[in-house]
N, C-alpha and C positions, 0 to 999 in steps of 0.2 A: 848701747846694747850690751847685754851681759853675755855670758858664755853661750855661744851659738852652736847648736847641734848641726851636723851635716844632714842634708836630705838627699835621697836618691830621686832624681827626676829623669824621666825618659827623654830621649832625644826629641820626640814629638812634642811632649809637654814643654820642654825648654824652648823649642821653636815657637810654640804658642805664647809662652810668657814673653819672649823677645818681641813678638808682634804687638803685645799689649803695653810695652814700655812707652811712656810719654816722651822720653828722650833717650838716646843711646846709653847714657851713663846712669840711668835710673837703676837702682838695685832691685834684684828679685824680691827681696824682703819688702820693699815699698810696693811693688806690683802685687804681691800676694796680700799684703795688708789692705790695699785698695779693693781687691776682689772680695776679701772677707767683709769689708765694710758694706759693699754693695749687695752681698748675699743675705744680709739680715735686715728685715723690716722691723723696726722697733715698735711700730703701731700694729697690733693684731687686728684682724677683721672684726667688725662689730657684728652683733647678732643680726641686725638688719641686712648687712652685706652678705652674711652667710645664708640667710633666708632667700635673698635675691638670687644668689648663685644656685641654690637648690631648685628654686622655681624655674630658672633658665634651663637647668639640666633636665627637669621634668618636661619642659616644652620641647626640648630636643628629642627626648625619648618618645614622646607622643606625636612627633612629626609636626609640631606647631612651630614651623620656621620657614623662612624664605631664603633662597639662594641670593648671592650677591647679584647675579644676573637678573633675577626676578625683581629685585628692589630697584635696580638701575632702570629696567623697562618701565616699572610703575611710575618712577619719577621722571621718565622721559629723558634720561641721560645716557642710555645704553644703546 
């Protein structure tokens, strides 16, 4: 690691970072790196996926949906 700048981290965020450590001696740099890796999806959504999401949003806006309880009743599991 090269010249490392200091970062100000609130007590609350430090507590949250501590909770994410895989082992007590894991560095904050490793925890932050893992979080950054998880936050980026290298595969963008396809046009088909975006269309399906838009269609689903339109269904919701137009009231074409069923609650979890309704589906469970229909399937006889509720």
